[in-house]
N, C-alpha and C positions, 0 to 999 in steps of 0.2 A: 261579403260579396261571396257566394261558394265559388268553386271553383269550377267551368265548366267541364261539363263531363265527357266522357271519350268519343260518342259518338257524335256531340255539338262539334267538337275539335277536330274531329275526321272529315265532316260534312263540309266545315268551313275551310279547312286545307285543300279537298277536295274541287269547291267551287272558286277557290284564289290560284290552284295549282295549274298546272299544262294540262290542254286539250285531252280529253282520255280517250278521246274516240268513241264516244257515246254518238249513236246516230237513232236518232226517233224513227220507229215502223209505221208508216202511213194505216197501215191495216190496226193496230193498235191503240190506235190515239183515243183516247176515253172521250164517250160522248155527253154532250150534254143535256141531260133528260128528266125532266118533272113527269113524273105516271099522273099525277092530278093537274087538267090544264088551269084549273084555279077561275080565279074570279079577275078578268080584267079591269084593272084600275084606272082613273083618268090620269092624263098628262098635262104636264105644266101646259099653257097657264089654269088650267079649273083652278076654280075658286075651295079647291081642299086644301089638306095637308101632305097624308099619307101617299098618296098617289102620286102627286108633283113632286115629293121629297126626295122618292125613290126613282122618279124619271131622271130628276137632276143629278143625282146623285152614281145610280149603279145601272142604268135603263141600258137596253143595247139600242139602236136608232130601229127605228119601226118596221117590222118585218126582215130585220137581218140580225144574224150572230154576233157580229163586229161591224164597227168599232163601238165602244160602249163610251160612257161618260166616264169611267176612270184609267188609268192606263194601267197595262199589266207586261211582266215580261213576255215577249213571242207571243200576245195576244192567245194568250192560254187561261187566263179569267178564274181563279184557283179559288177565288173566295165566295163563298155562298153567305146570304143574308136570312135570317129569320125574324120575322116580326114577333114579339112579344104581346099580346093586348088581351088585359081582364083574363089572365091564367090559360089563354090559349095559345099556341104554338101555331105561323104560316109560315110556310117557305115561299119565298120570295122569289120568282120566275123573272131573270131580266131580260131575256130572248121575247117573252111573252108580255111582260110588264104585268104579272098576274101573280095574286095572292092564293095560295091553296087555301080552303075552307073557310075563306074569306066572305060573307054574307054580302050582296050584290046591294048596292046602294049604300055602303056605308061608310062613312069618314069618321077619324079620330084623330085629335091633335097630340094623343098622351101614350107613347108606345115606348119599347125599348128594340132595337136593332141588334139581333146579335151578329156578329160576324167568324165565321168557322173556316178553314182552309180543307182543301181537297186537294192533298200531295200529288196523288198520283198525275193529274191534271199538269202540272210541273214538270214533275219528275218523267212524264212520260219522252218531252225532248230535253230536258238536259239532265236527265239521269243522277248520278249521287251531287250534281253541281247547283242543285236545285231550291237549296236550303235559304240563302239568303233573299232569291227572287221572291219566295214566298212570303215571306216576311215582311219585304218592303212593298210587295202588293196589299198586303193586311194593313200597312201603314199609309198607302193610298188612299184604300176603300174607309180607312175612319175620316180622314181629312177630308174627302169627299162628301162624304155625310155631313160633316160639320159645316162645309160651305153651304151645303144646300140650302139647311137649316139656318143659317146666313141670311142667305138670299131671299128665303120666303119670311125672316124675320118674325123664328119660332125658336123657343129656349131649347137647347143644346148642350147636353155632357157627355163625355167619354170616360171610359173604363178601360185601358190599357193592359191590365194586368191582371184581370182575374184567375181564378184556379180553373182550367180549362174542364176539367172533371165536373165543377160543381156548373156550370154551364151546359155541358154536355149532356146531364141529369135532365135538364129541361128541352132541348132540342133535337137532341140524340146524335149530335156531331162531335164526332171525340176531339176534334181540335178547334173548338168555340175559344177563341184568344182575345176577344175584344167584345165591347158593346157600347153602344150609342143611346143614350136617353133623350127622348125628345118629349117636349112638355113635363109634364106631372105624372106621370102615372104611377098606380101603386106600386109599392116594393116588390123586388122580383122576390118568388116563391123559395124555398132553401130546402130542397130535396137533397135526401143524403148525395153526397159525392157518385158519381160514376165510376166503374172500377177503372183501373188501368191499364192502358192496352197493353197486351205482352209483348215482347220483343219478337220482332218480325225478321230480322236480319236485313232488313233494309236499310240502310244509314240513314237517308232523310227522316223516314217515319218514325224511325227510332231516335234522332236527336229532336224532333218535334214533340215526340212523349216526354225526352227530358226536359226540354222548356215550358213543360204545361202546367206542372205548379205556380201557385200564383197567389194573390189575395181570394179567399172565400168569401171575405166580406166587400159588399160595392163600395169602392172608392173612386166615385165620378168625380168630377173635375173639367172647369172650363177650357176648351178645344183653344181658347186663344186664335180665333179664326176670323180673320180680317172678309169683312162683307164684300161681295164682288155682286154685281146683278145676275141674275138666271143667264142672260144673256152669253156672258162670258163663261160659264159653267157648258153652255151648249154648242160654245164655239171652239174647247179645247180639244187641240190634235196633236199627237206627236210628229215633231217635223223632219224634213229628210234636208232641207237645204237650211245651216245657220251659221253662214256667213253675213258681213256686216260690219256695219259700226255702231258698238254700243256707247252712249252719250251718259255720262257722269250723272245724269238724274236719274235715268233708267238702271244703271247699276245701283244708285244710291236705295232705291224703290226695293229694287231686289233682296238687298242684303240687308232691309230695317228689320228689326226685331229678330235677326235668325242668328245660328252659331254658323251659318254657311261663310266659306273662306270662296273668294272668287278667283281664277285662274285667268288673266287678260295676255295682252302682248306688251302690256305696263311691267305685268308682275301679281304678286298676289296682294289680298286687301281683305278686310273684312268689315264690318259694320263700324268699327272705329277708327280705320285707317289703314295704311301701307303696313305688309308685314315682310315681303320681301320685294326685289329688282330681279326683271329678266322674265322671260317669256316660259311659263312652265309648262304650257298646253302639250308640245311636242313629247314630253316627258308623259303626261296623262294619258297621251293617245296610246303610250306604248306599255303603261300601266293598266289601262283598260280593255285594248284589243280594238278600240275603235278608231283607228285608223284617220282619215281626213275629217271625218265628222267632229272629232274632238278637237283634233289639230288648228282645224281651219276655224272653228265656231269664234263667234265675237266673245262670249266667257264661257266658262263651266265652272259652277258653281259647285262646291264640295261641302257635304258635311263627313265631318270625320267622326271617331272613337277608337277608347282602347279595347274593345270589344270585350271587354269582362262582365256587362250586361247583357246578353248578346239579344234575347228577345226585346227588349225594351230597347235598344240603341236602333235594333233596324227597324223597330214601329217607331219609332219618332222619326228616323231618317227618311220612311216613305211619307209622314207627316210633314214634314219641313220641306221637303222638296215638292210636294205637291201645293202646298200652299204658293211656293214659289211658281210653281208653273200658271195656276191661275193667274197670279201678277204678270207673267210675261205677257199673257194672252191677253188681259185687260189693258196691256201697255201696245199691244199690236206686235207683240216679237215671236217668234216663232222660237221651238224650244223640245227638247228630246230628255226624257232621263235616263239616266246611264247608271245600271244597277250592278255591270261584270266588273270584276276588279280584282288585280292578282296579288299575290301574297308582297310583290315590291311596293306596292301603293301606301309607301308610310311617310305622310306628310311631315312628320315630327324629326323622322330620321333626316330627309332630304335638307331641313332646313338644320340642322345640327342639335336637336333635341335630340330627348330620350325614346328610344324606338319602340314602335308600338304601342304609342300610346296615342297616336293624332293617325290610325288607318282609314284608310278613306274607304267610306261604307257607301255611299251613294252621290249621284252628283245628276245635275240638269245642264245639259249644253245649251245655250242659248246663241239664238240667232240675233244680229243688229239690224239697223235700218241704212237701206242702201246713200251713200254718202254722197254729197250734193254734187251735181255732174258740173266737171271742170270745163274751163274752155280750152277745144283742139287747136292744135297750131296746126295752118296750113301743111300740106303734106310735104310741099317743097321748102319747108323752113325747119331748120333741127332743132331740138328742143334745147333748152340750156340750161347747162349743169350751174347750181348755185354755188359758189365757192365757200366755203367753212374752214375759218382760222387762215385764210392764205390756199387752203387743199380743196381740190373739189370730193363731196362726201361719197366713201363708194357705195354701190349697192347695200342693203343689208339680206345678207344671206339668213336663210332658213334652216336650222340646225335640223339632219335625215333624222326619220323614224328613230334609229337605232342611235344615233348619239345624243344625251342628255342635253337639253338646253342649261346652261349655267344661271340656278338661281340665288341671289346672293341676297341674304336676311338685311332689314332694315334695322338697326340699332335702337332697341327700345327707348323710350322717353319715360324720363324719372316719373310720371303719374300713375299711367296706368299701363304701357307696355310691359312692365317687370312682372304685370301680373298673368301674363298669356302664356 
């Protein structure tokens, strides 16, 4: 794996470093606009494929700019979609739920959706800190399309490492970094790659340019997307209140067949079992700047990576967390993605492992269910302290935000824990 370019390293350092004082100018916010109003597409549950699939995956609610079906950092939605069908490119407008140049009344079950980034939308708010958010949003969009295809029971494959210049030659969008194939459309045409964009002096744009090279030949893979009914996709929201109790069954379902690590009041665990004892959520809150929403969440699901394959790791993080979002929604649990992490967010080092091999890339804060109501004692009857070992158990104290909780690694078992 080639080393990260200077622009990518600097952009990641800016994103993980202290707040740089950047403030967005409301007058300079990029406006989402499509000159051609396009052809309105049918929405779910119409008995077609193209319109309902885009509706469930990327569309805004009817008549609104936001929210949309897919989460986005700061609700900035930097991911554009172009539909390639029979050699023609059609730009998708998620606000109008329309396609430019699409023949009215036409439907198809075989097409390719190319996803491209418009960095200035996210950069407007986050400045030089925008790079991780852009790539995480891309991963969420890939997973949203795969989930929509699964809900409609249509074949789907994804391509997450294309050479952006090859797809840009088709779409005209310079940062076309992923594609999703629905059904069995013809192979993509292979025009000469678009010219590499010239350096701009903007850190985020130059980093994306350095991350754009990839596979020139399509490498379609199965998305591995669990099937959820369309109602789950329509119900997805980023929640604010994330407290409550998370059952073992809920946590097992959220972690099933994922690389995620869950932080709860009881410690750290992954799909194969416990990793460490101790409540790491206050530390995670400090690492993310997420405050009480992280410290008081029923669980925080972490995606970690060594950050040596930056584009793939962030795209995979967005895809993995989006699958967890939908699983939480299907189980009636509140959830909120967390994409901002500091340079201190090194889970491996916190567990006494080699540093910078398990950096937190993305996370999902999950709320639990309300605990069963307990019988209240009469106001004139004092509550009884329950003695433990001859002494009364003292109340449990939560570590302050600036005081890390002690996380004690669980010794590995000889069979599979040594491979961790």
